[in-house]
SERO-4910 file (N, C-alpha, C, O; in steps of 0.05 Angstrom, whole numbers):
BEGIN
 pado doro    nc1    nc2    nc3   cac1   cac2   cac3    cc1    cc2    cc3    oc1    oc2    oc3
  Met    A     38    -10    -33     62    -21    -45     67    -48    -33     67    -52     -9
  Pro    A     72    -68    -50     78    -95    -40    106    -95    -28    124    -82    -38
  Ala    A    109   -111     -7    136   -114      5    152   -134    -11    141   -154    -21
  Arg    A    177   -129    -13    196   -148    -24    215   -156     -2    221   -140     16
  Asn    A    224   -181     -3    241   -190     19    258   -214     10    252   -228     -9
  Phe    A    279   -219     25    296   -242     22    312   -245     48    312   -227     65
  Thr    A    326   -268     50    342   -273     74    370   -281     66    374   -296     47
  Leu    A    390   -269     80    418   -276     76    428   -292    100    418   -288    122
  Thr    A    447   -309     95    461   -323    117    489   -310    119    504   -309    100
  Leu    A    495   -300    143    521   -288    148    536   -306    167    530   -307    191
  Pro    A    556   -321    157    569   -342    173    586   -332    196    591   -348    215
  Asp    A    595   -307    196    613   -298    217    613   -267    218    602   -255    200
  Pro    A    625   -255    238    626   -226    240    639   -212    216    631   -190    208
  Asp    A    659   -225    203    671   -213    180    651   -211    157    651   -191    142
  Ala    A    635   -232    153    614   -231    132    593   -210    138    583   -197    120
  Thr    A    587   -207    163    568   -186    171    579   -158    165    565   -141    154
  Ala    A    604   -154    172    617   -128    166    619   -123    136    614   -100    127
  Asp    A    626   -143    121    627   -141     91    600   -133     80    598   -116     62
  Cys    A    579   -146     89    552   -140     80    545   -111     86    533    -97     70
  Ala    A    553   -102    110    547    -74    118    562    -54    100    551    -34     92
  Arg    A    587    -60     94    603    -42     77    591    -40     49    590    -19     37
  Arg    A    581    -63     38    569    -63     12    543    -47     12    537    -33     -7
  Leu    A    527    -49     33    503    -33     35    510     -4     38    498     13     25
  Gly    A    530      2     53    539     30     57    546     44     30    541     68     27
  Ala    A    556     28     11    564     39    -15    540     48    -31    543     65    -49
  Val    A    516     38    -26    492     45    -42    473     64    -28    452     72    -39
  Leu    A    479     71     -3    461     89     12    465    118      3    487    126     -5
  Arg    A    444    134      6    445    162     -1    430    179     19    413    168     34
  Pro    A    434    205     19    420    222     38    390    218     37    378    216     15
  Gly    A    377    216     60    349    212     62    341    183     66    318    176     70
  Asp    A    361    164     65    356    136     69    355    130     99    372    140    114
  Thr    A    337    113    106    335    103    134    337     72    133    322     59    118
  Val    A    354     61    150    357     33    153    349     25    181    361     35    200
  Leu    A    329      9    184    319      0    210    333    -26    217    332    -46    201
  Leu    A    345    -27    240    361    -50    249    346    -64    272    346    -53    295
  Thr    A    334    -86    267    318   -100    286    331   -126    294    345   -139    278
  Gly    A    328   -134    319    339   -160    329    344   -157    359    345   -135    369
  Gly    A    346   -179    372    350   -179    401    378   -169    409    395   -163    391
  Leu    A    383   -168    435    409   -161    445    430   -181    434    425   -205    435
  Gly    A    452   -171    424    473   -188    414    469   -200    386    483   -218    378
  Ala    A    448   -190    372    442   -201    346    460   -192    324    461   -204    302
  Gly    A    475   -171    328    494   -161    308    487   -133    297    500   -124    278
  Lys    A    467   -120    308    459    -94    297    481    -73    299    487    -60    279
  Thr    A    493    -70    322    514    -50    326    539    -57    310    551    -39    299
  His    A    546    -82    309    569    -90    293    565    -83    263    583    -72    250
  Phe    A    541    -88    253    534    -81    226    536    -51    222    548    -41    203
  Ala    A    524    -36    240    523     -6    238    552      5    238    558     23    223
  Arg    A    568     -5    257    596      5    258    611      1    232    624     20    222
  Ala    A    609    -23    220    623    -28    195    612    -10    173    628      0    157
  Leu    A    586     -6    172    574     11    151    584     40    154    592     52    135
  Ile    A    583     50    179    592     78    184    621     81    177    629    100    163
  Gln    A    638     62    186    667     64    180    672     65    150    690     79    141
  Ser    A    656     50    135    660     49    106    653     75     92    662     80     70
  Arg    A    638     92    105    630    118     93    646    142    103    644    164     91
  Leu    A    662    138    124    677    161    135    702    167    119    716    149    111
  Pro    A    706    193    113    730    200     98    756    195    114    777    189    102
  Val    A    754    198    140    777    192    158    767    173    180    748    179    193
  Pro    A    780    150    183    771    131    203    770    143    231    787    159    238
  Glu    A    749    136    246    747    145    273    732    124    289    720    105    278
  Asp    A    734    127    316    720    108    333    690    110    329    679    133    326
  Val    A    676     88    328    647     88    325    635     73    349    630     49    348
  Pro    A    630     89    371    619     76    395    589     70    392    576     81    375
  Ser    A    580     51    408    551     45    408    536     69    420    546     81    440
  Pro    A    514     77    408    499     99    419    479     91    442    460    105    446
  Thr    A    485     69    455    466     59    475    461     80    496    438     83    505
  Phe    A    481     94    506    477    114    527    473    142    517    459    158    529
  Thr    A    485    149    494    481    175    483    456    177    466    446    199    460
  Leu    A    444    154    459    420    151    442    426    156    413    415    142    396
  Val    A    442    177    406    448    184    378    477    192    376    487    207    392
  Gln    A    490    181    356    517    190    348    514    200    319    501    188    302
  Val    A    527    223    313    525    235    287    554    236    275    573    244    289
  Tyr    A    556    228    250    582    227    236    581    243    211    561    243    196
  Asp    A    602    258    205    605    273    180    616    254    159    640    247    161
  Ala    A    600    247    140    609    228    119    613    243     93    607    232     71
  Gly    A    623    267     94    628    282     69    603    296     59    595    317     68
  Glu    A    590    283     39    566    295     27    541    293     44    521    305     37
  Thr    A    542    279     66    519    276     83    528    269    112    551    262    116
  Glu    A    509    271    130    514    261    157    502    232    159    483    225    145
  Ile    A    514    217    177    503    191    184    494    193    213    510    200    231
  Trp    A    469    187    218    459    187    245    455    158    253    442    142    240
  His    A    468    150    275    465    123    286    450    126    313    460    137    332
  Ala    A    426    115    314    409    117    338    404     90    350    399     71    336
  Asp    A    405     89    376    397     65    391    374     74    409    378     88    429
  Leu    A    350     66    402    326     76    416    317     57    438    295     61    449
  Tyr    A    333     38    446    326     18    466    315     31    492    296     22    504
  Arg    A    327     53    500    320     66    526    298     86    524    291     98    544
  Leu    A    288     91    500    266    111    498    240    100    510    235     76    509
  Ser    A    225    118    522    200    109    534    176    114    515    154    104    520
  Gly    A    180    129    494    158    134    475    168    149    450    189    161    450
  Pro    A    152    148    429    159    161    404    163    191    405    178    202    389
  Asp    A    150    204    424    154    233    427    182    241    432    191    263    425
  Glu    A    198    224    444    226    229    450    243    230    424    265    241    425
  Val    A    233    218    403    248    219    377    250    247    367    271    255    356
  Ile    A    229    263    372    230    291    363    251    307    379    266    323    368
  Glu    A    253    301    405    273    314    422    301    308    413    319    325    416
  Leu    A    305    285    402    332    277    392    338    291    365    361    292    357
  Gly    A    318    300    351    322    312    324    322    291    303    328    298    279
  Leu    A    316    267    309    317    245    290    297    248    268    302    241    245
  Asp    A    274    259    274    253    263    254    263    281    231    256    276    208
  Ala    A    278    301    238    289    319    217    312    305    202    315    309    178
  Ala    A    327    289    216    350    275    203    340    255    182    353    250    162
  Phe    A    315    244    186    304    225    167    302    238    139    303    224    119
  Glu    A    300    264    137    296    278    112    322    280     95    321    277     71
  Asp    A    345    285    108    369    291     92    395    277    101    416    283     90
  Ala    A    393    259    120    417    245    129    412    215    123    390    206    117
  Ile    A    433    200    126    431    171    126    426    163    155    443    170    172
  Cys    A    405    150    161    398    143    189    398    113    193    385     98    178
  Leu    A    412    104    213    413     76    221    400     75    248    409     87    267
  Val    A    377     60    250    362     61    275    359     33    287    347     15    275
  Glu    A    372     30    310    369      5    325    344      8    343    339     29    354
  Trp    A    329    -14    347    305    -15    362    284      3    350    272     20    364
  Pro    A    278      1    324    260     19    311    231     16    320    214     34    314
  Asp    A    224     -5    334    197     -8    344    190     16    362    166     22    366
  Arg    A    210     29    374    205     52    392    196     77    377    187     96    389
  Leu    A    198     76    350    190     99    334    159    102    332    149    124    328
  Gly    A    145     80    336    116     81    335    107     92    308    116     83    287
  Asp    A     89    112    308     78    123    283     98    142    269     92    153    248
  Met    A    122    145    281    142    162    268    161    146    250    181    156    240
  Met    A    154    120    246    170    103    229    170    114    201    149    119    189
  Pro    A    194    120    190    195    131    163    184    112    142    191     89    141
  Gln    A    167    123    125    157    107    102    180    102     83    196    120     79
  Gly    A    182     79     72    202     73     52    229     65     64    248     63     49
  Ala    A    230     60     90    256     52    102    262     23     94    245      8     87
  Leu    A    288     17     95    297    -10     91    298    -24    118    310    -13    137
  Asp    A    285    -47    120    283    -61    146    301    -85    146    298   -103    129
  Leu    A    320    -86    164    339   -108    167    334   -121    194    335   -108    215
  Thr    A    329   -147    194    324   -161    219    346   -183    223    349   -200    206
  Phe    A    361   -181    245    383   -199    250    374   -220    270    360   -214    290
  Ala    A    382   -245    265    376   -267    284    401   -285    286    409   -296    266
  Pro    A    412   -288    310    435   -306    313    426   -335    307    403   -343    313
  Thr    A    444   -351    296    437   -379    291    456   -396    307    449   -404    330
  Glu    A    479   -403    297    498   -419    312    525   -406    312    532   -392    294
  Asp    A    540   -410    333    566   -397    337    564   -367    332    548   -354    345
  Asp    A    579   -356    313    578   -328    307    561   -322    282    561   -300    272
  Ala    A    547   -342    272    530   -339    248    504   -325    255    495   -325    278
  Arg    A    492   -313    234    466   -301    237    451   -300    210    464   -303    189
  Thr    A    425   -298    212    410   -293    188    403   -263    187    400   -251    208
  Leu    A    400   -253    163    393   -225    160    368   -225    141    371   -231    117
  Ala    A    345   -218    152    321   -216    135    319   -187    126    320   -168    142
  Val    A    316   -184    100    316   -157     87    288   -153     76    277   -170     62
  Arg    A    276   -130     82    249   -124     73    247    -94     65    258    -77     79
  Trp    A    233    -89     43    229    -61     34    203    -60     18    194    -80      7
  Thr    A    192    -36     17    168    -31      1    172    -10    -20    159    -11    -41
  Ala    A    190      9    -16    194     31    -34    210     22    -59    231      9    -56
  Asp    A    200     29    -82    214     22   -107    241     34   -110    258     23   -124
  Thr    A    247     55    -95    273     68    -96    295     49    -87    319     54    -93
  Trp    A    288     28    -72    308      9    -63    315    -13    -84    336    -25    -82
  Asn    A    298    -17   -103    301    -41   -120    329    -43   -133    342    -64   -130
  Asp    A    338    -23   -148    364    -24   -161    387    -25   -141    407    -39   -145
  Arg    A    383    -11   -119    405    -10    -99    407    -37    -84    429    -45    -77
  Ile    A    385    -50    -80    386    -77    -67    401    -96    -86    417   -112    -77
  Thr    A    395    -94   -112    408   -111   -131    439   -106   -131    454   -125   -131
  Ala    A    447    -81   -131    475    -74   -130    488    -83   -104    511    -93   -104
  Trp    A    474    -80    -82    484    -88    -55    490   -118    -54    510   -126    -42
  Thr    A    472   -134    -65    474   -163    -61    489   -178    -83    489   -203    -83
  Arg    A    500   -164   -102    516   -177   -123    541   -189   -112    556   -201   -127
***
């Protein structure tokens, strides 16, 4: 499958949060979003806004840096937010239960390079890069056709 891609410019944290909320509106169970970028690139800020937009009752959305995974009940599905920075290898993904969550939850994965060969096929790949001040670029890449219409709806 050929990859499709484009880049967005997000001028400030509010634009990043708005982008996340719009993506959250088109996600469905079984979707995985890979969040790539260096420390401070905006991955967790994006994930928090997306998760908050899907929760029936607002709640605190802490970074999963130390817990590795936070799970949220979003009504019709769960949202798994994983930060794999501290993993030493892909085998630890199984211990977390993340491999099973890829099947029927919405999964947001920071530091997805730690997944190795467990990287879900058809995931949406978002790469964040800070530019100036609080601005960042967001490179969006996907291969699965199931994303085509949803990407169009997200970016309108």
